[in-house]
C-alpha positions in Angstrom: 0.2 -11.7 12.7 2.9 -10.4 14.4 5.3 -7.6 14.0 7.9 -9.4 12.1 5.1 -10.2 9.2 3.6 -6.6 9.6 6.9 -5.0 9.0 8.3 -7.4 6.3 10.2 -4.9 3.9 9.7 -5.9 0.8 11.5 -3.6 -2.3 14.2 -3.8 -4.8 16.7 -5.1 -2.2 14.4 -7.0 -0.3 12.3 -10.0 -1.7 9.3 -11.9 -0.2 11.0 -15.0 1.7 9.8 -18.3 0.1 7.7 -19.2 2.4 5.5 -16.3 2.8 2.6 -17.7 1.1 2.9 -20.7 3.7 1.1 -18.9 6.7 -0.6 -16.1 4.1 -4.4 -15.7 5.5 -6.1 -14.3 2.3 -9.9 -13.1 2.2 -11.4 -12.1 -0.5 -13.7 -9.3 -1.3 -15.5 -7.5 -4.4 -15.4 -3.7 -5.3 -17.1 -2.6 -8.3 -17.6 -6.2 -10.0 -14.1 -7.3 -9.5 -12.5 -9.9 -6.6 -9.7 -8.7 -4.8 -7.7 -10.5 -2.3 -5.8 -8.9 1.3 -4.2 -11.1 4.1 -6.7 -11.1 6.8 -5.6 -8.6 9.3 -4.8 -6.5 7.0 -8.7 -6.9 5.4 -10.1 -5.9 8.7 -8.4 -2.8 9.3 -9.2 -1.3 5.5 -12.8 -2.2 6.3 -12.5 0.1 9.1 -10.7 2.5 7.0 -13.4 2.6 4.4 -16.0 3.4 7.3 -14.5 6.4 8.5 -13.9 7.6 4.6 -17.9 7.1 4.3 -18.6 9.4 7.2 -16.4 11.9 5.2 -18.6 11.2 2.1 -16.1 9.2 0.5 -16.1 6.3 -1.0 -12.7 4.4 -0.7 -12.2 2.0 -3.5 -9.4 -0.3 -4.9 -7.6 -0.3 -8.0 -5.3 -3.1 -6.9 -4.6 -5.9 -3.7 -2.7 -8.6 -3.4 -0.9 -9.9 -6.4 0.4 -13.0 -7.2 3.8 -13.4 -8.2 2.7 -14.6 -11.9 0.4 -11.7 -12.0 3.0 -9.5 -10.8 5.1 -11.0 -13.5 2.7 -10.0 -16.3 2.4 -6.3 -14.8 6.1 -6.2 -15.3 6.2 -7.2 -18.6 3.7 -5.1 -20.1 5.0 -1.9 -18.1 8.5 -2.8 -19.9 7.2 -3.2 -23.1 5.0 0.1 -22.7 7.6 2.6 -21.2 10.6 0.6 -21.8 13.2 -1.7 -19.1 14.5 1.2 -17.1 11.2 3.4 -16.8 9.5 0.4 -15.7 11.5 -0.4 -13.1 10.9 2.8 -11.4 7.0 2.0 -11.9 6.2 -1.2 -11.1 8.5 -3.9 -8.6 9.9 -7.1 -10.3 8.4 -10.2 -9.1 9.3 -11.4 -5.8 9.7 -7.5 -4.9 6.4 -6.4 -4.9 4.2 -5.2 -1.6 1.3 -6.6 -3.3 2.8 -10.2 -3.2 2.5 -9.9 0.9 -1.1 -9.2 1.2 -0.6 -6.0 3.0 -0.8 -3.5 0.3 -3.4 -1.9 -1.2 -3.8 0.8 -4.5 -6.9 2.8 -3.2 -8.8 5.1 -5.8 -11.2 7.3 -5.1 -14.8 8.4 -5.6 -17.0 11.4 -4.1 -20.8 11.4 -3.7 -22.2 12.8 -7.0 -22.5 16.4 -5.6 -18.4 16.6 -5.5 -16.7 18.0 -8.8 -13.8 15.9 -10.1 -11.8 19.1 -9.7 -11.9 17.9 -5.7 -10.3 14.8 -6.5 -7.3 16.4 -8.0 -4.2 14.5 -7.8 -2.0 14.1 -5.6 -3.0 17.2 -3.2 -7.1 16.7 -3.7 -9.2 16.8 -0.7 -9.7 12.7 -1.2 -6.3 11.6 -0.6 -5.6 14.7 2.0 -8.6 13.0 3.6 -7.6 9.5 3.2 -3.6 9.9 4.3 -4.6 11.8 7.5 -6.6 8.6 8.4 -4.5 6.1 7.6 -2.2 5.4 11.3 -5.8 5.2 12.9 -6.3 1.7 11.2 -2.5 0.5 10.8 -1.5 2.2 7.5 0.9 3.9 6.0 1.9 6.0 3.0 4.0 3.6 1.8 5.9 5.7 -0.9 6.1 9.2 0.6 6.4 12.5 -1.2 10.3 13.6 -0.6 11.3 10.1 -0.1 11.9 9.0 -3.5 16.0 8.4 -3.1 15.0 5.8 -0.2 12.3 4.2 -1.6 13.7 4.3 -4.9 9.8 4.7 -6.4 8.2 7.7 -7.0 5.7 9.4 -4.9 2.3 7.3 -5.2 -0.4 8.8 -3.1 -2.6 5.8 -3.3 -0.1 3.3 -2.4 -1.3 2.2 1.1 0.7 -0.8 3.3 -0.6 -2.2 6.9 2.2 -2.1 9.2 -0.5 -1.9 12.2 -0.2 0.4 15.5 1.6 1.5 17.1 4.3 1.5 13.8 1.9 3.5 11.7 1.0 6.1 13.9 4.9 6.7 14.6 5.9 6.4 10.7 3.2 8.5 9.6 3.5 11.5 12.3 7.4 11.7 11.8 6.8 11.5 8.2 9.0 8.4 7.5 9.5 5.9 5.0 9.3 2.3 6.1 12.8 1.7 5.5 13.9 4.5 7.9 11.6 3.5 10.5 12.7 -0.1 10.3 16.6 1.6 10.2 15.6 3.4 13.3 14.0 0.5 15.1 16.0 -2.4 14.3 17.8 -2.4 18.0 14.5 -2.4 19.5 12.3 -4.4 17.3 12.7 -8.5 16.5 12.4 -8.4 13.0 
Protein backbone atom coordinates (compact mmCIF):
# COMPACT_ATOMS: atom_id res chain seq x y z
CA UNK A 1 0.00 0.00 0.00
CA UNK A 2 1.36 3.44 -0.84
CA UNK A 3 1.21 6.65 1.19
CA UNK A 4 -1.71 7.97 -0.83
CA UNK A 5 -3.84 5.12 0.47
CA UNK A 6 -2.34 5.01 3.98
CA UNK A 7 -2.90 8.73 4.48
CA UNK A 8 -6.37 8.99 2.98
CA UNK A 9 -8.39 11.60 4.84
CA UNK A 10 -11.89 10.44 5.62
CA UNK A 11 -14.03 12.69 7.77
CA UNK A 12 -17.22 14.76 7.63
CA UNK A 13 -16.05 16.73 4.60
CA UNK A 14 -13.87 14.11 2.86
CA UNK A 15 -15.65 11.00 1.67
CA UNK A 16 -14.16 7.70 0.63
CA UNK A 17 -13.34 7.61 -3.10
CA UNK A 18 -15.88 5.62 -5.07
CA UNK A 19 -13.22 3.19 -6.31
CA UNK A 20 -11.70 2.55 -2.85
CA UNK A 21 -13.07 -0.96 -2.47
CA UNK A 22 -11.72 -1.95 -5.91
CA UNK A 23 -8.19 -1.98 -4.47
CA UNK A 24 -8.95 -2.99 -0.89
CA UNK A 25 -7.33 -6.26 0.21
CA UNK A 26 -9.19 -7.34 3.32
CA UNK A 27 -8.14 -10.20 5.55
CA UNK A 28 -10.39 -11.81 8.10
CA UNK A 29 -9.58 -12.64 11.70
CA UNK A 30 -11.52 -13.79 14.70
CA UNK A 31 -11.82 -12.29 18.16
CA UNK A 32 -14.24 -13.56 20.80
CA UNK A 33 -15.98 -15.74 18.23
CA UNK A 34 -16.74 -12.74 16.01
CA UNK A 35 -15.30 -12.32 12.53
CA UNK A 36 -13.58 -9.02 11.70
CA UNK A 37 -11.86 -7.64 8.61
CA UNK A 38 -8.92 -5.25 8.12
CA UNK A 39 -6.81 -4.16 5.19
CA UNK A 40 -3.85 -6.58 4.88
CA UNK A 41 -1.02 -4.21 5.89
CA UNK A 42 -3.13 -2.80 8.72
CA UNK A 43 -3.87 -6.29 10.00
CA UNK A 44 -0.17 -7.21 10.01
CA UNK A 45 0.68 -4.06 11.98
CA UNK A 46 -2.20 -4.66 14.38
CA UNK A 47 -0.97 -8.18 15.08
CA UNK A 48 2.44 -6.73 15.94
CA UNK A 49 0.82 -4.26 18.33
CA UNK A 50 -1.23 -7.04 19.94
CA UNK A 51 1.92 -9.10 20.53
CA UNK A 52 3.63 -6.07 22.08
CA UNK A 53 0.69 -5.57 24.43
CA UNK A 54 0.87 -9.22 25.51
CA UNK A 55 4.44 -8.54 26.66
CA UNK A 56 2.85 -5.99 29.01
CA UNK A 57 0.25 -8.55 30.18
CA UNK A 58 -2.47 -6.75 28.23
CA UNK A 59 -4.91 -8.31 25.86
CA UNK A 60 -5.71 -5.98 22.98
CA UNK A 61 -9.12 -6.83 21.63
CA UNK A 62 -11.28 -5.55 18.80
CA UNK A 63 -14.66 -3.90 19.20
CA UNK A 64 -14.94 -2.84 15.55
CA UNK A 65 -12.85 -2.91 12.38
CA UNK A 66 -13.87 -2.73 8.70
CA UNK A 67 -17.52 -1.88 8.05
CA UNK A 68 -19.29 -1.85 4.73
CA UNK A 69 -21.22 1.30 3.85
CA UNK A 70 -24.43 -0.66 4.50
CA UNK A 71 -23.25 -1.51 8.03
CA UNK A 72 -22.22 2.11 8.59
CA UNK A 73 -25.63 3.32 7.45
CA UNK A 74 -27.37 0.95 9.85
CA UNK A 75 -25.14 2.04 12.75
CA UNK A 76 -25.76 5.73 12.03
CA UNK A 77 -29.53 5.19 11.83
CA UNK A 78 -29.48 3.37 15.19
CA UNK A 79 -27.54 6.26 16.79
CA UNK A 80 -29.91 8.84 15.27
CA UNK A 81 -32.90 6.92 16.60
CA UNK A 82 -31.36 6.53 20.09
CA UNK A 83 -29.78 9.99 20.51
CA UNK A 84 -31.35 12.19 17.86
CA UNK A 85 -29.79 13.21 14.53
CA UNK A 86 -27.66 16.10 15.84
CA UNK A 87 -26.05 14.11 18.64
CA UNK A 88 -25.61 11.11 16.33
CA UNK A 89 -23.48 13.26 14.00
CA UNK A 90 -20.99 13.83 16.83
CA UNK A 91 -20.86 10.15 17.71
CA UNK A 92 -20.98 8.37 14.38
CA UNK A 93 -19.93 9.11 10.82
CA UNK A 94 -22.36 9.16 7.95
CA UNK A 95 -21.97 6.33 5.41
CA UNK A 96 -19.12 7.12 3.03
CA UNK A 97 -17.43 9.24 5.70
CA UNK A 98 -16.30 6.58 8.17
CA UNK A 99 -12.70 5.47 8.50
CA UNK A 100 -13.99 2.00 9.27
CA UNK A 101 -15.04 1.74 5.63
CA UNK A 102 -11.37 2.05 4.62
CA UNK A 103 -10.19 -1.05 6.49
CA UNK A 104 -7.50 1.12 8.15
CA UNK A 105 -9.28 1.83 11.46
CA UNK A 106 -9.78 -0.31 14.54
CA UNK A 107 -11.81 0.33 17.66
CA UNK A 108 -9.89 -1.48 20.37
CA UNK A 109 -11.21 -2.93 23.56
CA UNK A 110 -9.24 -3.69 26.63
CA UNK A 111 -8.76 -6.65 28.89
CA UNK A 112 -6.06 -7.41 31.41
CA UNK A 113 -5.02 -10.62 33.04
CA UNK A 114 -7.34 -11.72 35.82
CA UNK A 115 -4.94 -10.53 38.53
CA UNK A 116 -5.49 -6.90 37.57
CA UNK A 117 -8.50 -4.88 38.67
CA UNK A 118 -11.11 -3.27 36.46
CA UNK A 119 -10.23 0.08 38.04
CA UNK A 120 -6.81 -0.04 36.37
CA UNK A 121 -8.56 -0.06 33.00
CA UNK A 122 -10.50 3.06 33.88
CA UNK A 123 -11.38 5.13 30.80
CA UNK A 124 -9.67 7.20 29.48
CA UNK A 125 -6.60 7.51 31.66
CA UNK A 126 -6.28 3.92 32.76
CA UNK A 127 -3.14 1.86 32.41
CA UNK A 128 -4.40 0.03 29.33
CA UNK A 129 -4.98 3.11 27.19
CA UNK A 130 -1.75 4.74 28.35
CA UNK A 131 0.23 1.64 27.44
CA UNK A 132 -1.44 1.11 24.07
CA UNK A 133 -1.12 4.78 23.08
CA UNK A 134 2.54 4.76 24.06
CA UNK A 135 3.25 2.01 21.50
CA UNK A 136 0.87 2.92 18.64
CA UNK A 137 3.39 4.68 16.43
CA UNK A 138 5.90 1.81 16.64
CA UNK A 139 3.42 -0.16 14.53
CA UNK A 140 2.28 2.67 12.25
CA UNK A 141 -0.89 3.58 14.18
CA UNK A 142 -2.14 6.90 15.48
CA UNK A 143 -4.81 7.91 17.93
CA UNK A 144 -7.22 9.29 15.35
CA UNK A 145 -9.39 11.47 17.58
CA UNK A 146 -7.02 12.82 20.25
CA UNK A 147 -8.11 14.80 23.27
CA UNK A 148 -8.08 18.55 22.66
CA UNK A 149 -8.47 18.21 18.87
CA UNK A 150 -12.27 18.05 18.75
CA UNK A 151 -12.54 21.36 16.86
CA UNK A 152 -10.26 19.97 14.14
CA UNK A 153 -11.54 16.39 13.85
CA UNK A 154 -15.15 17.31 14.65
CA UNK A 155 -15.38 14.19 16.81
CA UNK A 156 -15.19 13.71 20.54
CA UNK A 157 -12.03 12.25 22.05
CA UNK A 158 -11.99 8.50 21.30
CA UNK A 159 -9.12 6.71 23.05
CA UNK A 160 -10.26 3.43 21.50
CA UNK A 161 -10.19 4.52 17.83
CA UNK A 162 -6.82 3.88 16.22
CA UNK A 163 -5.90 4.39 12.60
CA UNK A 164 -3.12 2.92 10.49
CA UNK A 165 -1.04 5.48 8.55
CA UNK A 166 2.33 3.70 8.50
CA UNK A 167 5.70 5.19 9.36
CA UNK A 168 7.32 7.66 9.52
CA UNK A 169 3.93 9.38 9.53
CA UNK A 170 2.64 7.74 12.72
CA UNK A 171 5.79 8.60 14.64
CA UNK A 172 5.62 12.28 13.63
CA UNK A 173 1.88 12.59 14.28
CA UNK A 174 2.06 11.00 17.72
CA UNK A 175 5.27 12.75 18.79
CA UNK A 176 3.86 16.16 17.82
CA UNK A 177 0.36 15.36 19.15
CA UNK A 178 -1.29 16.22 15.83
CA UNK A 179 -4.64 15.31 14.39
CA UNK A 180 -4.37 13.67 10.96
CA UNK A 181 -5.93 16.79 9.44
CA UNK A 182 -3.16 18.97 10.88
CA UNK A 183 -0.43 16.64 9.70
CA UNK A 184 -1.76 16.45 6.16
CA UNK A 185 -2.08 20.24 6.00
CA UNK A 186 1.52 20.65 7.17
CA UNK A 187 2.84 18.00 4.79
CA UNK A 188 0.82 18.66 1.65
CA UNK A 189 3.71 20.41 -0.08
CA UNK A 190 5.98 17.39 0.55
CA UNK A 191 3.58 14.47 0.15
CA UNK A 192 2.32 13.42 -3.23
CA UNK A 193 -1.19 12.53 -2.06
